VOLO-166438 format. One record per residue: x, y, z of N, C-alpha, C, O in turn; residue in one letter. Coordinates in steps of 0.2 Angstrom, whole numbers, padded with zeros to 4 digits, always signed. Each point is the difference from the previous one (the first is absolute). Example, Ala and Ser with C-alpha at 12.3 -4.5 7.8 and 13.67 -1.06 7.14 Angstrom:
BEGIN
+0066-0028+0039-0004+0006+0000+0004+0006+0000+0005-0001+0003A-0007+0006-0007+0004+0006+0001-0004+0005+0003+0003+0006+0001S
REM end
This chain:
BEGIN
+0241-0060+0407-0005-0002-0004-0001+0004-0007-0004+0005+0001M+0007-0007-0007-0001+0004-0005-0006+0001-0003-0004-0004+0000S+0004+0009-0003-0007+0000-0003+0000+0000-0007+0005+0003-0003T-0010-0008+0000+0000-0003-0007+0000+0005-0005-0002+0005+0001P+0006-0005-0007-0001+0003-0005-0005-0003-0005+0000-0006-0002V-0006+0014+0001-0004-0004-0005+0003+0001-0007+0005+0003-0002P-0011-0006-0001+0004-0002-0009-0002+0006-0003-0006+0001+0001P+0007+0000-0002+0003+0003-0009-0006+0004-0004-0005-0003-0003P+0005+0008+0003-0009+0003-0005+0004-0004-0003+0006-0001-0001L-0015+0000-0004+0005+0000-0009-0005+0008-0004-0005+0003+0000P+0016-0005-0003-0003+0006-0003-0004+0004-0007+0000-0002-0006E-0002+0007+0010-0007+0005-0006+0001-0002-0010+0003+0002-0004A-0008-0004+0005-0002+0001-0009+0001+0007+0000-0002+0004+0005V+0004-0002-0011+0002+0004-0006-0007-0002-0003-0001-0006-0002N-0003+0012+0002-0007-0002-0006-0001+0007-0004-0002+0005+0003V+0004-0005-0007+0002+0005-0004-0006+0005-0003-0005-0003-0001P+0004+0008+0001-0009+0006+0001+0000-0002-0006-0006-0002-0001T+0011+0001-0006-0003+0002-0009+0001-0009-0001+0004-0004+0003E-0009+0003-0007+0001-0005-0004+0008-0003-0003+0003+0004-0002P-0001-0010+0002+0006-0004-0003+0000+0001-0006+0005-0003+0000V-0006+0006-0008+0001+0001-0006+0002-0007-0001+0005-0001+0003E-0010-0007-0008+0005-0004-0004+0007+0002-0004+0000+0004-0004P+0005-0007+0004+0005+0001-0004+0000+0000-0006+0004+0002-0003T-0013-0006+0001-0002+0000-0009-0004+0002-0001-0005-0002+0003E+0003+0006-0007-0008+0004+0002-0005-0004-0005+0003-0002-0005Q-0009+0001+0007-0006-0003-0008+0000+0002-0004-0001+0006+0003P+0000-0005-0010-0002+0005-0003-0009-0003+0000-0003-0005+0000V+0000+0012+0002-0005-0003+0001-0003+0005-0006+0004+0005-0002Q-0011-0006-0001-0002+0003-0005+0001+0006-0006+0001+0000-0006P-0001+0007+0012+0000+0004+0000+0008+0002+0000+0002+0005+0001E+0001-0010-0002+0007+0003+0002+0002-0002-0007+0005+0002-0003Q-0009-0007+0001+0003-0004-0010+0001+0004-0005-0003+0005+0001R+0008-0006-0007-0001+0008-0005-0004-0004+0000-0001-0006+0001P+0001+0013-0005-0007+0002-0005+0005-0005-0004+0006+0000+0001I-0012-0004-0008+0000-0002-0007-0003+0006-0002-0004+0003+0003N+0007-0001-0009+0001+0000-0004-0007+0002-0007-0004+0004-0002P+0005-0014+0001-0005-0003-0003-0008+0001+0000-0005+0001-0004A+0006-0001+0012-0008+0000+0005-0002+0005+0000-0006+0001+0001V+0010+0005-0002-0001+0005+0002-0006+0006-0011-0005+0003-0002L+0010-0008-0001-0003+0000-0005-0009-0004+0000-0006+0003-0001R+0009-0010+0002-0005-0004+0003-0010+0006+0002-0005-0001-0003Y+0008+0004+0009-0006+0003+0002-0001+0006-0005-0005+0001-0003R+0012+0005+0001-0002+0006-0004-0005-0004-0005-0006+0003+0002D+0004-0006-0005-0002-0006-0003-0006-0001-0004-0003+0001-0005I+0002-0004+0013-0008-0002+0002-0002+0010+0002-0003+0004-0003Y+0005-0003+0007-0004+0008+0002-0001+0003-0005-0005+0004+0001R+0010-0003-0009-0002+0003-0004-0009-0006-0001-0005+0001+0003R+0005-0005-0007-0005-0005+0000-0007+0002+0002-0005+0001-0004I+0006-0001+0012-0005+0004+0005-0003+0004-0004-0005+0000-0004R+0013+0007+0005-0004+0005+0000-0004+0002-0008-0003+0005-0001T+0005-0011-0004-0003+0002-0006-0009-0004-0002-0004+0001-0004E+0005-0005+0009-0006-0003+0001-0004+0004+0004-0006-0003+0001V+0006+0006+0001-0004+0004+0006-0003+0005-0004-0006+0002+0000A+0010+0002-0005-0003+0006-0005-0008-0001-0002-0004+0004+0000K+0003-0013-0001-0004-0001-0001-0006-0007+0004-0006+0001+0000V+0010-0007+0003-0005+0000+0003+0003+0001+0009+0006+0001+0002F-0012-0003+0001+0000+0009+0008+0000-0011+0003-0004-0005-0001V+0009+0007+0005-0001-0004+0007+0002-0011-0004+0004-0002-0003G-0008+0000+0006+0000-0006+0006+0007-0004-0002+0001-0004-0004Q+0004+0008+0009+0005-0002+0000+0002-0009+0002+0005-0003-0002D-0008+0000+0006+0001-0005-0001+0000-0002-0008+0001-0006-0001E-0003+0009-0006-0003-0008-0005+0010+0005-0001+0006-0002+0001L-0008+0009-0003+0007+0003-0003+0008-0004+0002+0003-0002-0005V-0002+0002+0013+0006-0004+0003+0000-0007-0004+0003-0003-0005T-0010-0001+0009+0001-0006-0001-0002-0002-0010+0000-0006-0002G-0001+0011-0001+0001-0003-0007+0009+0002-0001+0006-0002+0001T-0007+0004-0001+0010+0006-0003+0003-0007+0005+0004-0004-0003L-0004+0003+0010+0004-0007+0001-0002-0006-0003+0005-0002-0002V-0009-0001+0002-0002-0007-0003+0004+0002-0011+0001-0005-0003A+0000+0010-0001+0002+0000-0006+0006+0000+0002+0003-0004-0003L+0002+0008+0009+0004-0001+0002+0005-0003+0002+0006+0001+0001F-0011-0009+0000+0000-0007+0005+0000-0004-0008+0003-0005+0000S-0004+0006-0005-0003-0004-0005-0008-0006+0001+0000-0005-0003G-0005+0007+0007-0004-0004+0003-0008+0004-0004+0001+0005-0002G-0006-0007+0002-0005+0006+0000-0006+0000+0006+0000-0004+0005H-0005+0009-0009-0003+0000+0009-0008+0001-0002-0002+0003-0005I-0003-0007+0010-0007+0001-0002-0004+0004+0005+0002+0001+0006L-0006+0002-0008-0003+0008+0003-0009-0002+0000-0004+0001-0003I+0005-0002+0007-0006+0001+0004-0006+0007+0002-0001+0003+0005E-0004-0002-0012+0001+0006+0004-0010+0000-0004-0003-0005-0002S+0002+0011+0003-0008+0002-0003+0002+0004-0005+0005+0003+0001V-0010-0004-0008-0001+0004-0005+0001+0006+0001-0001+0003+0005P+0004+0003-0013+0001+0006+0005+0006+0004+0000+0002+0005-0002G+0003-0010+0007+0005+0004+0005+0006+0002-0005+0005+0003+0002L-0005-0006-0008+0005+0005-0005+0006-0004+0000+0006+0001+0000G-0009-0007-0001+0006-0007-0003+0002+0003-0006+0005+0003-0001K-0010-0004-0004+0003+0000-0004+0006+0008-0004+0004+0000-0004T-0007+0005+0008+0002+0009-0001+0008-0004+0006+0005+0004+0001L-0005-0010+0001+0007+0003+0004+0004-0007-0003+0006+0001+0001F-0008-0004-0004+0004-0006-0005+0003+0003-0006+0006-0001-0003V-0011+0008+0000+0004+0004-0005+0004+0004+0004+0006-0002-0001R-0006+0006+0004+0003+0004+0003+0008-0003+0002+0005+0002-0003T-0005-0006+0007+0005-0006+0005+0005-0003-0012+0005-0002+0001L-0007+0002-0006+0000-0001-0001+0005+0003-0005+0004-0003-0004G-0004+0011+0004-0001+0006-0003+0006+0000+0004+0006-0001-0003K-0005+0004+0010+0008+0002+0003+0004-0008-0002+0006+0002-0003A-0007-0009+0003+0004-0002+0000+0004-0002-0008+0004-0005-0002L-0008+0009+0000+0003+0000-0008-0002-0009-0005+0005-0002-0004G-0012-0001+0007+0000-0006-0001-0006+0000-0005-0003+0005-0001C+0001-0010-0002-0007+0001-0004-0003-0003+0006+0001-0003+0005R-0006+0004-0008-0007-0003+0005-0007-0001-0003-0004+0004-0003F+0002-0013+0006-0006+0001-0003-0005-0001+0004+0000+0001+0006G-0007-0005-0009-0008-0001+0004+0000-0006-0003+0003-0001-0005R-0006-0003+0010-0004-0008-0005-0008+0003+0008+0001+0000+0006I-0006+0002-0010-0004-0002+0004-0005-0007+0002-0003-0001-0005Q+0002-0004+0010-0002-0004-0001-0008-0005-0002-0004+0004+0003F+0003-0006-0004-0005-0002-0002-0001-0007+0002+0005-0003+0001T-0013-0001-0001-0001-0005+0000+0003-0003-0004+0004-0004+0003P-0002+0005-0011-0005-0003-0007+0011+0001-0003+0003-0002-0005D+0001+0007+0011+0004+0002-0003+0006-0009-0004-0003-0005+0003L+0006+0003-0005+0007-0005-0002+0004+0003+0001+0002+0006+0001M+0001-0013-0001+0008-0001+0001+0003+0005-0004+0002+0006+0001P-0003-0009-0007+0002+0004-0007-0001+0008-0001+0004+0004-0002S-0010-0002+0006-0001+0009+0002+0006+0004+0002+0002+0006+0000D-0001-0012+0004+0006+0001+0005+0008+0001-0004+0005+0004-0002V-0006-0010+0002+0010-0001-0006-0002-0001-0006+0004-0002-0004T-0008+0003+0003+0001+0003-0008-0001-0009-0005-0001-0006+0002G+0002+0008-0008-0004-0009-0002+0006+0003-0008+0003+0005-0001A-0004-0013-0003+0001+0003-0006-0004+0001-0005-0006+0000-0001P+0009+0002-0003-0004+0003-0008+0001-0001-0006+0005+0003-0002V-0009-0005-0001+0001-0001-0007+0003+0007-0005-0004+0004-0003F+0008-0003+0003+0004+0005-0008-0001-0002-0006+0003-0004-0003D-0009+0007+0002-0001-0004-0009+0003+0005-0006-0002+0001-0005M+0007+0002+0009+0007+0001-0005+0005-0003-0001+0003+0000-0005K+0000-0003+0010+0003-0007+0002-0002-0004-0002+0004-0003-0004T-0012-0001+0006-0001-0007+0001+0002-0003+0005+0002-0006+0001Q-0001+0012+0006+0001-0005+0004+0000+0006+0005+0000+0006-0001E+0000-0012+0009-0004+0003+0006+0005+0003+0005+0004-0004+0002F-0004+0012+0000+0007+0001+0000-0005+0003+0009-0006+0002+0001R+0009-0002+0004-0002+0003+0007-0003+0007+0002+0003+0006-0001F-0007-0006+0002-0004+0009+0001+0004+0000+0005+0003-0006+0000R-0002+0009+0006+0002+0000+0009-0005+0004+0002-0001+0006-0003P-0004-0009+0008-0003+0003+0005+0000+0005+0005+0004+0004+0000G-0010-0001+0004+0004+0006+0003+0004-0002+0005+0000+0005+0003P+0003-0009+0000+0004-0001+0002+0008-0002-0001+0003-0003+0004V-0002+0006-0008+0007+0002-0004-0002+0008+0004-0004+0004-0002F+0008-0003+0006-0001+0006+0003+0004+0001+0008+0001-0005+0004T+0000+0012-0003+0003-0002+0006-0002+0000+0009+0001-0003+0005Q-0004+0007-0006-0006+0003+0003-0007-0003+0000-0001+0003-0006L-0004-0007+0006-0005-0003+0002-0005+0001+0004+0002-0001+0006L-0007+0003-0007-0005+0000+0004-0006-0006-0002-0004-0001-0004L+0006-0001+0011-0007-0005-0004-0007-0001+0003+0000-0005+0002A-0004+0009-0002-0006+0001+0003-0004-0004+0003-0003-0003-0005D+0001+0003+0010-0007-0005+0002+0004-0006-0006-0001+0000-0006E+0006-0006+0010+0003-0004-0002-0004-0007+0002+0003-0006-0001I-0009+0008+0005-0003-0004+0003-0005-0002-0003-0002-0005+0004N-0002+0006-0009-0001+0001-0004-0002-0005-0006-0006-0001-0002R+0013+0000-0001+0004-0003-0002-0003-0010+0001+0000-0002+0006S-0001-0001-0010+0002-0009+0002+0005-0002+0002+0005+0005+0001P-0004-0011+0001+0005-0003+0002+0007+0002-0005+0004+0004+0001A-0005-0008-0007+0004+0001-0003+0004+0005-0001+0006+0000+0001K-0010+0007-0003+0002+0004-0001+0005+0001+0005+0006+0000-0002T-0008+0000+0008+0004+0002+0005+0010-0004-0001+0006+0001-0001H-0010-0005+0000+0008-0007+0000+0002+0005-0005+0004+0004+0002A-0006-0003-0007+0004+0002-0005+0007+0006+0000+0005+0000-0003A-0010+0006+0009+0003+0004+0000+0005+0000+0007+0005+0004+0002L-0008-0008+0002+0005-0002+0005+0006-0003+0000+0004-0001+0005L-0002-0001-0014+0004-0007-0001+0005+0007-0003+0007+0000+0000E-0011+0003-0003+0006+0007-0004+0002+0004+0007+0004+0004-0002I-0005-0004+0007-0001+0004+0007+0011-0005+0001+0005+0002+0003M-0008-0006-0005+0004-0006+0005+0005+0001-0008+0005+0005+0000Q-0006-0008-0005+0005+0000-0003+0002+0008-0006+0005-0001-0004E-0007+0005+0003-0002+0005-0003+0002+0000-0006+0005+0003-0002S-0009-0009-0002+0001-0002-0006-0008-0003-0002-0004-0002+0004S+0005+0003-0011-0007-0007-0003+0001-0002-0004+0003+0003-0004V-0006-0012+0005+0003-0006-0005-0006+0000-0004-0005-0002+0002T+0007+0005-0007-0009-0002-0005+0005-0006-0007+0004+0001-0004I-0008-0007+0006+0002-0004-0009+0007-0002+0003+0003+0003-0005D+0002-0005+0009+0007-0002+0002+0003+0005-0001+0005-0001+0002G-0006+0007-0004+0005+0007+0002-0003+0004+0005-0006+0002+0000Q+0012+0000+0004-0001+0006+0004+0005+0006+0000+0006+0001-0001T-0014+0002+0002+0004+0009-0002-0001+0000+0009-0003-0003+0004H+0009+0009-0003+0003+0003+0004-0004+0005+0001-0001+0003-0004R-0001-0001+0013-0002+0008+0001+0007+0004-0001+0005-0002+0001I-0006+0007-0001+0003+0004+0001+0000+0006+0005-0003+0006+0000A+0011-0009+0006-0001+0002+0008+0000+0009-0001+0001+0003-0005P-0002-0001+0011-0003-0003+0002-0006-0002+0000-0003+0003-0004P-0001-0009+0006-0007+0001+0000-0001-0003+0006+0002-0005+0004F-0008+0011-0005-0004+0000+0007-0008-0002-0001-0003+0001-0006F+0000-0003+0012-0008+0000-0001-0003+0000+0010+0002-0003+0005V-0007+0011-0009-0005+0002+0005-0006-0002+0002-0005+0004-0001M+0004-0012+0003-0008-0002-0002-0003+0002+0004+0003+0000+0006A-0012+0004-0004-0003+0001+0001-0008-0006+0002-0001-0004-0005T-0002+0004+0013-0005-0002-0002-0003+0003+0006+0003+0002+0005Q-0013-0004-0007-0005+0006+0003-0003-0004+0005-0004-0005-0002N+0007+0007+0013-0001-0004+0004-0010+0000+0001-0003-0004+0003P+0001+0010-0008-0007-0002+0002-0003-0002-0006-0005-0003+0001I+0006+0002-0009-0006-0007+0001+0005-0005-0001+0006+0000-0001E-0011-0005+0001+0001-0007-0002-0002-0005-0005+0002-0005-0001S-0009+0009-0002-0004-0001-0003+0005-0001-0010+0002+0006-0002E-0002-0012-0001+0005+0001-0006+0008-0001+0003+0005+0000-0004G-0004-0001+0010+0006-0002+0001+0003-0005+0000-0004-0004+0001T+0011+0002-0002+0003-0006+0000+0005+0002+0006+0004+0003-0002Y-0003-0005+0010+0003+0001+0003+0008-0003-0003+0000-0004-0005N+0004+0006+0007+0007-0003+0000+0005-0006+0004+0004+0001+0005L-0005-0006-0007+0003-0005+0006+0006+0004+0004+0004+0003-0003P-0003-0004+0009+0003+0001+0002+0009-0002+0000+0004+0002+0004E-0002-0006-0011+0003-0002-0002+0003+0005-0004+0005+0003+0003A-0006-0001-0008+0000+0004-0004-0001+0008+0005+0005+0003-0002Q-0009+0001+0006+0003+0006+0002+0003-0002+0006+0002+0005+0003I+0001-0013-0001+0010+0003+0002+0005+0004-0005+0005+0003+0001D-0007-0005-0006+0006+0004-0006+0001+0006-0002+0003+0003-0005R-0010+0001+0012+0002+0008-0002+0003+0002+0005+0000-0004+0005F+0005+0009-0004+0006+0001+0006-0005+0007+0005+0000+0000+0006M-0003+0004-0009-0004+0003+0004-0008-0001+0000-0002+0000-0006F-0002+0000+0010-0008+0001-0001-0002+0009+0002-0005+0001+0003K+0007+0000-0004-0004+0010+0001-0004+0002+0000-0003+0001-0005L+0000+0000+0010-0009+0001+0002+0004+0010+0001+0004+0003+0002V-0012+0000-0008-0001+0003-0003-0008+0005+0003-0006+0000-0003I+0006+0003+0007-0005+0002+0005-0002+0006-0003+0002-0001-0006D-0007+0008+0006-0003+0003+0000+0004+0010+0002-0002+0003+0006Y+0005+0000-0009+0006+0006+0000-0005+0003+0008-0006-0001+0001P+0009+0005+0004-0002+0002+0004-0001+0005-0003+0001+0001-0006T-0006+0005+0011-0001+0004-0001+0001+0007-0007-0002+0002-0005E+0009-0001+0010+0007+0004-0004+0000-0002-0007+0001+0005-0004E-0001-0011+0003+0004-0002-0004-0005-0002-0007+0002-0001-0006Q-0008+0001+0009-0006+0001-0007+0000+0005+0000-0004+0001-0005E+0005+0005+0009-0003+0009-0007+0007-0001-0001+0002+0004-0003A+0002-0008+0005+0008+0003-0006-0003-0003-0008+0001+0001-0006E-0004-0005+0009-0001-0005-0006-0004+0004-0006+0001+0002-0006I-0007-0001+0010-0004+0003-0004+0002+0008-0003-0003+0003-0004L+0009+0000+0006+0004+0008+0001+0003-0003-0005+0004+0003-0003A-0005-0008+0003+0007-0001-0007-0001-0003-0006+0002+0003-0006M-0008-0011+0007-0002+0002-0010-0010+0001+0004-0004-0004-0003H+0002+0006+0005-0008+0003-0001+0000+0006-0003-0005+0003+0000G+0009+0000-0004+0000+0003-0005-0001-0002-0009-0002+0003-0005K+0003-0012+0006+0000-0002-0005-0007-0002+0001+0000-0006-0003H-0004+0007+0006-0008-0005+0001-0003+0001-0007-0001+0005-0003A-0001-0012+0001-0004-0001-0007+0006-0001-0005-0002+0001-0006G+0007-0003+0007+0005-0003-0004+0005-0004+0006+0004+0001+0005K-0008-0007-0010+0004-0008+0002+0006-0001-0001+0004-0004+0002H-0003+0009-0005+0007-0002-0004+0006+0007+0004+0004+0002-0005T-0004+0000+0008+0004+0008+0002+0003-0001+0006+0004+0004+0002A-0006-0011+0002+0006-0003+0007+0003-0001-0005+0003+0005-0001P-0001-0009-0004+0005-0003-0002+0003+0005-0003+0006+0000+0002M-0009+0006-0007+0005+0002-0003+0004+0007+0005+0004+0005-0002Q-0005-0008+0011+0000+0007+0005+0008-0005+0001+0003+0002+0005S+0000-0008-0009+0004-0004+0001+0006+0006-0004+0005+0000+0004I-0005+0002-0007+0004+0006-0005+0003+0002+0004+0006-0001-0002D-0007+0004+0007+0006+0002+0006+0003-0002+0004+0003+0003+0005V-0003-0009-0007+0005-0007+0004+0006-0001-0005+0000-0001-0006V+0006+0004+0011+0006-0001-0004+0005-0009-0001-0004-0005+0000E+0008+0003-0001+0001-0007-0001+0008+0000+0007+0005+0004+0001S-0006-0007-0001+0008+0004+0005+0004-0006+0001+0004+0001+0004V-0007-0009-0008+0006-0004+0000-0004-0002-0006-0005+0002-0003T+0010-0009+0001-0002-0004-0003+0000-0009+0001+0000-0003+0005N+0000+0000-0011-0001-0009-0001+0009+0000+0005+0002-0002+0006E+0001+0006-0011+0008-0005+0003+0000+0001+0004+0004-0004+0003A-0006+0009+0003+0004+0004+0004-0005-0004+0007+0001+0000+0006E-0004-0002-0010-0008-0004+0006+0003-0006+0000+0001-0002+0006I+0002-0002-0013+0004-0006+0004+0005-0001+0003+0002-0005+0004L+0003+0012-0006+0008+0000+0003-0003-0001+0009+0002-0003+0005E-0007+0007-0007+0000+0003+0013-0005-0006+0001-0002-0002+0005I+0000-0002-0010-0003-0007+0003+0005-0004+0002+0002-0002+0006A+0001+0001-0013+0006-0007+0000+0008+0000+0008+0004-0004+0002G-0008+0013+0001+0007+0000+0007-0005+0001+0005+0003+0001+0005K-0008+0000-0004-0005-0002+0004+0003-0007+0008-0001-0001+0006I+0004-0003-0012+0001-0005+0005+0007+0002+0004+0003-0004+0004D+0001+0012-0005+0006+0001+0002-0003+0003+0009+0003+0001+0005E-0008+0000-0005-0003+0000+0007-0001-0003+0006-0005-0004+0000I+0008+0005+0004+0003-0001+0006-0006-0006+0003-0006+0002+0000L+0006-0006+0001-0007-0003+0008+0004-0003+0006+0006+0001-0001I-0006-0002+0006+0004-0001+0005-0004-0009+0000-0004-0003-0003A+0007+0002+0008-0003-0009+0000-0003+0001+0006-0004-0005+0001P+0004+0011+0005-0008+0002+0000-0007+0001-0002-0005+0000+0003Q+0005+0001-0008-0003+0004-0003-0002-0006-0005-0006-0001+0001L+0008-0002-0004-0003-0007-0001-0003-0006+0006-0005-0003+0001I+0010+0005+0001-0005-0005+0008-0007+0002+0003-0004-0003+0003D+0003+0010-0007-0006+0002+0003-0005+0001-0007-0006+0002+0000Y+0009-0002-0004-0003-0002-0007-0004-0005+0002-0006-0001+0000I+0011-0003+0001-0001-0008+0002-0006-0001+0003-0005-0002-0003N+0005+0004+0009-0007-0003+0008-0005+0003-0004-0004-0003-0003K+0006+0011+0002-0008+0001-0002-0003-0005-0005-0006-0001+0001I+0010-0002-0008-0006-0001-0005+0002-0009+0004+0001-0003-0006V-0001+0000+0009+0001-0006+0002-0004-0001+0005-0003-0005+0002R+0002+0012+0002-0005+0000+0004-0010+0000-0005-0004-0003+0002L+0005+0007-0005-0007-0002-0003-0004-0006+0000-0006-0002+0001T+0011-0003-0003-0001-0006+0000+0000-0004+0007+0002-0005+0002R-0005+0009+0001-0001-0005+0007-0003+0007+0003+0004+0000+0004H-0009+0005-0003-0004+0005+0000-0006-0006+0002-0001-0005-0003W-0003+0009+0008-0004-0005+0000-0008+0003-0005-0006-0003-0001P+0009+0007+0000-0007+0003-0004+0001+0001-0008-0003+0003-0004R+0010-0007+0004-0001-0004-0009+0002-0002-0003+0006-0002+0000F-0012+0000-0003+0001-0009-0003+0005-0002-0004+0002-0006+0000H+0001+0012-0004+0006-0001-0006+0005+0006+0004-0002+0005+0002L+0008-0007-0002+0006+0004+0001+0003+0004-0007-0003+0000-0005G+0007+0003+0007+0004+0001-0005+0008-0005-0002+0003-0002+0005A-0003+0002-0013+0005-0002-0003+0006+0002+0001+0002+0005+0002S+0002-0010-0003+0009+0003+0002+0000+0006-0010+0006+0002-0002P-0011-0001-0001+0000+0003-0005-0001+0006+0007+0005+0003+0000R-0009-0001+0003-0001+0008+0000+0005-0002+0005-0004-0003+0003A+0012+0001+0000+0004+0003+0003+0005+0001-0004+0006+0002+0002G-0006-0004-0010+0003+0001-0004+0000+0007-0004+0004+0003-0003I-0012-0001+0004-0004+0007-0004+0002+0005+0005+0002+0006-0003A-0002-0009+0014+0003+0007+0002+0004+0001+0001+0002+0004+0003L+0001-0008-0006+0011+0000+0001-0001+0006-0007+0001+0005+0003M-0003-0005-0007+0001+0003-0009-0002+0008+0004+0003+0006+0002Q-0010-0009+0000-0001+0007+0000+0004+0004+0004+0003+0006-0001G-0002-0009+0007+0003+0004+0007+0006+0004-0002+0003+0005+0002V-0001-0010-0008+0008+0002-0002-0003+0009-0006+0001+0006+0001R-0004-0007-0004-0003+0005-0004-0002+0007+0002+0002+0005-0003T-0006-0005+0010-0003+0005+0001+0008+0004+0009+0001+0005+0002L+0003-0011-0001+0008+0004+0001+0002+0003-0004+0001+0006+0000A-0001-0009-0004+0007+0008-0008-0007+0003-0001+0001+0006+0000A-0007-0007-0001-0005+0007+0000+0000+0005+0008+0001+0006+0000F-0003-0008+0007+0002+0005+0004+0011+0001-0001+0004+0003+0004R-0002-0005-0007+0007+0002-0002+0005-0002+0005+0005+0004+0001G-0005-0009+0002+0003-0006+0001+0002-0003-0003-0004-0003-0004R+0011+0000+0004+0004-0011+0003-0004-0002-0001-0002-0003-0005D-0001+0005+0011-0002-0007+0006-0006+0000+0002-0004+0004-0003F+0002-0010+0007-0010+0000+0001+0001+0000+0006+0004-0003+0003A-0009+0006-0001-0001+0000+0007-0007-0002+0000-0003-0001-0006I-0002-0001+0014-0002-0005+0003-0008+0007-0004-0005-0003+0000P+0005+0009-0001-0003+0001+0000-0004+0002-0009-0006+0002-0001D+0011-0005-0003-0002-0004-0007-0005-0003-0001-0004+0001-0004D+0005-0008+0014-0003-0004-0006-0007+0000+0004-0004-0002-0004V+0003+0002+0009-0008+0007+0001-0004+0002-0007-0005-0001-0001V+0011+0004-0003-0005+0005-0001-0003-0003-0008-0004+0003-0003Q+0009-0009+0000-0003-0004-0004-0003-0007+0004-0003-0003-0004L+0004+0001+0012-0005-0005+0000-0006-0001-0002+0001-0006-0003A-0007+0009+0003-0005+0001+0000+0000+0000-0010-0002-0005-0002L+0005+0009-0001-0001-0002-0008+0000-0010-0002-0004-0005-0001P+0013+0008+0004-0001-0011+0000-0003-0003+0002+0001-0005-0003T-0006+0006+0009-0001-0006+0001-0006+0000+0000-0002-0006+0001L-0005+0012-0003-0009-0001+0001-0001-0005-0005-0006-0002+0000R+0010+0000-0005-0003-0005-0005+0005-0006+0002+0000-0003-0006H+0003+0000+0010+0002-0004+0001-0003-0004+0005+0001-0006+0000R-0002+0008+0004-0006-0007+0004-0007+0003+0002-0002+0006+0000V-0001-0013+0000-0009+0000+0002-0003+0002+0005-0002-0006+0002V+0001+0007+0000-0005-0001+0004-0002-0004+0005-0005+0000-0003L+0004-0003+0007-0004-0005+0002-0005+0000+0002+0000+0005+0005S-0007-0008-0006-0006-0001-0002-0004+0005+0008-0004+0005+0000A+0008-0007+0007-0002+0003+0005+0001+0008+0000-0004+0003+0004E+0009+0000-0009+0002+0004-0001-0006+0006-0003-0003+0004+0003A+0003-0006-0010-0006+0000-0005-0004+0002+0004-0001+0006+0000E-0003-0010+0003-0007-0001+0003+0000+0008+0003-0004+0003-0002I+0010+0000+0008-0001+0003+0003+0004+0004-0003+0004+0003+0003E-0005-0001-0011+0003+0007-0003+0007+0003+0002+0001+0006+0000G+0005-0012+0001+0006+0005+0004+0003+0002-0007-0001-0003-0006Q+0002+0006+0006+0007+0001-0009+0009-0001+0001+0003+0000+0005Q-0003-0003-0012+0008-0002+0000+0001+0005+0003+0000+0000+0006A+0001+0006-0010+0003+0007+0004+0001-0002+0009+0005-0001+0003D-0008+0001-0003+0000+0000+0008+0002-0005+0004+0002+0003+0005T-0001-0010-0006+0001-0004+0004+0009+0001-0004+0005-0001+0003L-0004+0003-0010+0007-0002+0002+0004+0007+0002+0006+0000-0002L-0010+0007+0005+0003+0003+0004+0001-0002+0004+0006-0001+0001T-0011-0003+0004+0003-0005+0005+0006-0004+0001+0004-0001+0005Q-0005-0002-0010+0006-0005+0002+0005+0004-0003+0005-0001+0003L-0004+0005-0006+0008+0004-0003+0000+0003+0007+0006-0001+0001I-0009+0004+0004-0001+0003+0007+0004-0005+0004+0004+0003+0004R-0003-0009-0004+0000-0005+0004+0007-0004-0002+0002-0004+0005S+0002+0004-0011+0007+0000-0001+0005+0007+0003+0000+0006-0001V+0004-0010+0005+0002+0005+0004+0006+0005-0006+0003-0003-0004E-0001+0008+0004+0002+0005-0007+0007-0003+0002+0001-0001+0006V+0004+0001-0011+0009-0002+0003+0005+0007+0000-0001+0004-0005P+0004-0004+0008+0005+0005-0003+0005+0000-0002+0005-0004+0001R-0007+0012-0006+0004-0004-0007+0005+0004+0000+0004+0000-0004V
REM end
């Protein structure tokens, strides 16, 4: 009787000791060729920051947010207590940018014509001629905008949207770039007129300025303390600031920002964050599609300032709070509990999965 032959053993599978490299390597962000134009944008941004820092100390969110909004074609709303150097900042920024700057102090009796200008009768020609108002500038500080009545708010916000003034059927264009920095005091509410949500939504960012740190305040005292008693001395200190760009270059860069790449995954990330604000339990009112558009524009500009021709999720996270904090309305329960919009938005952003770009 013959012995049965056992079945053959399976052949051993050769497992490579080293990973097999794919035939085509995907191009990672770090491996992308550097765009010389983007490096130029980054250089201009850094030079502006350097010039502003000669006079204005700290407040990185204010400086970065302002420059991003300016080169994105937007406007900003600043919330801060008095005395933190907002007027000094806009003057310093105007000098560094090579642009004209102006300031309007909003009061309860301020009329729209005080902002836009009005026809004035010329005795020589016996005709009315238009006298431009203080809004005809390039960098405008609208100080304490919530102290003026609603019709004055509406006049300024229409100018922000249209970049023009229409008087007696004639349209007067405001030379670009036109950038508005509106401020409001979060403490005093007596004699103020709250901006409606529909008007606040027209501001690209809302920037919150807090008191400087101990080291920053010591630097402020060392820089400006020697001018004590001379109220105009801090304004004279902007003479050390040099102009590093001009209005033509600003418009050129602003026109090229759209070339910055935003991957489809990042667009979906922005869309999820904005849409989630409309269903978040502690929000009575969420952000509009305008918020997503503003966030995308800001992300492109911030990426260019960082020397990249593509955006990454970190850009979205950095600009999400300034873009959304004034576009959401807390529910009654959240207000009673004393919760803040920034805290709730931070929780919301962390709940959204960050894409791999």
